[in-house]
N, C-alpha and C positions, 0 to 999 in steps of 0.2 A: 815219420818225421814230419815237421812242418816247414815248409819253404814258401815264402812270400804269401802267407795266410792260406795255404793249400795243404792239405795232408797227403803224403806220399806214401805209397807202400812199394817197396822194392823199386824205388825210382820212378814209379807211375802214380798217377792220381788214384786216390783211394776213393772211388766214386765221385760225387761232386761235393766239393767244400769250398768256401771262400771266407775270406776274413777271419781265420782261426787264431785265436790267440792264446789258446792252452790246450795242451793234449796230455791227457791223464790215464794212466793204467791203474785201475783199482779193482781188487777182487776178480781178477781174470777177464775183466772187460776193459776195452779202450773207449775213452770218452774224450769228446772235443767241446770246447766251448768257443763261440764266436764273438766277434766284436759287439754285437747287440745284447750279449749276456746269456744267449741260448745254449742249452746243452744237448749233445746228440751222443747216441751210444752206437758202436760198431758191431753189426750182428754177423759179420763174416763176409758180407757183400755189399752192404749198404749202411747208412746212417739212420738210425731211428730216434726221433725226438724223445727226450726224458725231462722230467720235471726237476730242475735245479741241480745243484752240485751233488753228486753221489757220494762224496766223502762225508764222514760224520764231522758235525761242527766242532771246531777247536775249543777247547776250555778258555773262554774269555777271562782276561785279568779283570779282577775287581778289588776295590780297596775301600776302606771305610774312614770314619773319622771318630775321635773319642770325644763324647759330649758329656756335659754335666747339666743338660736342661732340667732334669728332674729336681735339682737343688734351687733352681731359679736364682742364682747368683750373677752378678755382673751382667754381661751381654745375654747370657741365657734367660735372664728374667726381664731384661729391657728390650730385646728385639724380639717381634711377634715370630711364632714358631713357623709359620708359613714362609717368612722371609729367610729364616735359618735353613729350612729344607731347600729352598730354592738356591741359596748359595752353595749348599753341599752338592746339589745335582748339577749345578754349573761347573763344579769342579770334578764331575764324574764319579762322585762317591756315592756308593749304593748300600752301604752297611754303616749303621750307628751303633757304637758301644757306649752303653749308658749305665753309670753308677747308680745302683739302687740298694737301699737298706730299709729306710723308714717307711711307714704307710702312706706318708704324704708324697714321698719320692715314687712309690708304686703308683699312686693315683696319677701324677703327672706323667709317669711312664705310659700309663694306659691312654691319656690324652694324646701323648706323642705317636703312639701306635695308630690311633684313630686318624690323625692328620697325614699318617704315611700311606693310608688306603689310596690305592689307584696311582701312586706314584713310581712303582717299581722298586722302591727302597724298603729296607728291612732294618729293624733294630732289635738287639737283644740286651739283657741285664747282666752286668757284672755285679755280683754280690759283694758289696763293698764293706767288709766287716773285718776287724782286726783284734789282735791280742790286747789285753790290758798290760801296758808296759809303761813304767815310768821309773824316776829315781829310787822310789820307795817300794817298788815291786820285785819280788823274787819269783822266778819260774816255779819255784816249789810252793809257791802260795795257791797253786791251781793244779789241775789234773788233766790229762788227756780226755778222759770221759766228760769232764765239765766243759771243755771246749768243743767237744764233738756235740753235746747237746745243744749249745749254742748255735752252732753251724747248721744242725739238723733243723731246729725250729725256724731259723732264717731262711733256709732253703725251701722248707714246705710253705712257710708263709708267702714268700715271693711267687713261688709255683702255683700256689692256690689262687693268685690274683691273675697271673699271666698265662695259665695254661690255655693252649689253643691260640694264643695271640703271638707268641715266639717259639722259635724253634731251638735256640740254643740258650745255654746259661754258662756264665763264666764264674768260676768258683774261687774268688778272691783276687785282690789287687795288691802285689808287693808285700804280701805277708812274709816273704822270704828276708825282707830287710830287717824284720823284727828279731829273727833268729841268728843273725851274725854276730860273732864273738866281739867285733868292734866296727867302726867306720873306716878302718884302715886296710881291711882286707877286701879282695876283689870278687870273692864268692864263687870262685872257680874251682875250689878245692872242699872236699867234705868237712876238712878239719877247720875251714872258715866259720863254721855254725856251731853254736852252743848247743849241746845234746838235749837238754831239758826244753829249752825254747822251741827247738825244733819239733820236739814230741807234741808239744802244745799247738804248733802251728799245722802239723800233720792232723791232729784230732779235728781242729777247725775246718780244714779243708775237706776231710773225709766226711764230716757232718753235713757241709753244705751240698756236696754231690748226693749223698744219700737222702737228705731232705728233699731236694729237688725231685728225684727218682721216685720217693714215696708217694708223689702226687701226680707226676707227669712222666710215665715209664718210657715214653717215646722221644723225650727231650735228648738233645746231644750236648754233652758236657765238654766245655772248654776248660782246659786246665789252668791253674792260677797263673797270671801274669807276673813275671819278675822283673825287678828293676835292674838296671845296668847289666852287669855280666854275671849274674847269679845263677849259672846254669847248673852248678853242681846241686843246688836245692832241689831242682826238677830231676835230676838223676838219682838223689837219694829217695825221693818219692816213688819214682818209677820201680826202682829195684828193691823197694821195700827195706832199705838200709838206714841206719842212724849214724851220725857223725862219729859216734864212739865205736862204730863197726858192727853193732848189733844188727841181726838180720831176722828174716822171717816175719817181718811186720806188713800191715796192709798198704 
């Protein structure tokens, strides 16, 4: 125990200690830290100086910001990128999620990554591609292989340009909303999704992942971001199930 900054063993001083602020038992060894921040280990009869806290570092919380810098819209195009990064760093953000689809967006993404060099920050692309859906479009106008091919070519094209520069790729943004049966459902149930639109969305997402991996096998894939509470969409994908109950899907 520690009393008045001194380590005691069975009520007696455990060798010489002073200004002890922390006593730690870790992996069978007793350590103490003093007011100056120095660490010492108990060897059974005396204290031996050690380098730093013996415990493994805690996983530090980090968070990021969603950015549309590659599009060059509004403030993203008007404010110099170094100023944008400084503002993010001042907020403590260390990761930037960036929507990327077109060749011009990829080029601006590369310039952003170059600007991040030495800042301790990182950026990753969100492959921002969607289904073709409007009042005149039926889901039966297209097929799952059709959208798989679109996803694959997009994923491969982006990865070809960013391989070695990024670690992560996010495969889609709110594609789930295009598969809902209507805007009145909350997306928490599999029956909230139209079966055919879901099949097309699944093909697009799978194609994006396979396209990236065909170029960058070491890339980590971030699942598609969902809007609002559309968690059932992710459950359907994860379990290989369709809204109509069909199973055994990729």
